[in-house]
C-alpha positions in Angstrom: 126.9 -46.8 11.6 126.3 -43.1 11.0 124.2 -42.1 8.2 122.9 -38.9 7.4 119.1 -37.9 8.0 118.4 -38.6 4.4 119.2 -42.2 4.8 122.4 -41.8 2.4 125.6 -43.1 3.4 129.3 -42.6 2.5 132.5 -44.6 3.9 135.1 -42.7 5.7 135.2 -40.8 9.2 134.9 -37.5 7.7 131.7 -38.4 6.2 130.0 -39.5 8.9 126.0 -38.5 9.4 124.4 -37.7 12.7 121.8 -40.5 12.6 122.0 -44.2 13.8 121.4 -46.6 10.9 121.4 -50.7 11.0 123.3 -52.4 8.4 123.5 -55.7 10.0 122.0 -57.9 12.5 123.3 -60.9 13.8 121.6 -63.6 16.1 123.4 -66.1 18.2 125.0 -66.8 21.8 128.2 -65.1 22.9 130.3 -66.0 25.8 133.6 -64.2 27.8 136.1 -65.9 25.3 134.4 -64.6 22.2 135.9 -61.4 23.0 139.4 -60.1 23.0 140.4 -57.3 25.2 143.2 -54.8 23.8 144.6 -52.6 26.3 145.6 -49.0 25.7 148.5 -47.1 27.1 146.3 -45.2 29.9 145.3 -49.0 30.8 141.8 -48.7 29.8 140.6 -51.7 27.7 138.1 -52.1 24.9 136.3 -55.5 24.4 136.1 -56.6 20.7 134.2 -59.3 19.3 136.3 -62.4 17.6 135.9 -62.8 14.0 135.3 -66.4 14.8 132.3 -65.8 17.1 130.5 -62.9 14.4 131.0 -65.8 11.4 129.4 -68.5 13.8 126.1 -66.1 14.5 123.4 -66.2 12.0 123.0 -63.1 9.6 119.1 -62.1 10.0 119.0 -58.7 8.5 121.7 -57.3 6.0 121.5 -53.7 4.2 124.0 -53.6 1.3 123.4 -50.1 0.6 125.2 -49.3 4.0 128.1 -51.5 3.9 130.6 -50.0 5.9 133.7 -51.8 3.9 135.0 -50.9 0.7 133.6 -54.2 -1.1 131.4 -56.9 0.1 133.4 -60.4 0.7 132.5 -63.4 2.8 128.8 -63.8 3.6 128.0 -60.1 2.5 129.0 -60.6 -1.0 126.4 -63.6 -1.0 123.6 -61.8 1.1 121.2 -59.6 -0.5 
C-alpha cells in the first residue's frame, strides 16, 4: 500500500502517499486455479487472487497500523 514518507497512513484513494509500505506478508504455494481473471470492456484481463487461496496461506507478518480496511475482521482481528 502507499503511505507517506513519515510512515503515516490514512485509508482512501485521495489519502495515498508516495512511499510503499508492507502491511501483510503471507507464505504458501499458489497454482493457476487460485487466480480469477476478470475481463474489461477493452479486452484486457487482470488476475485476482481468490480469497480462499489467500486464507489458506500462512500469515507471517502483519502491521495493524497499516490495515487498509475499515476494521479488522477474520485473521486480522486476532493477529498482532
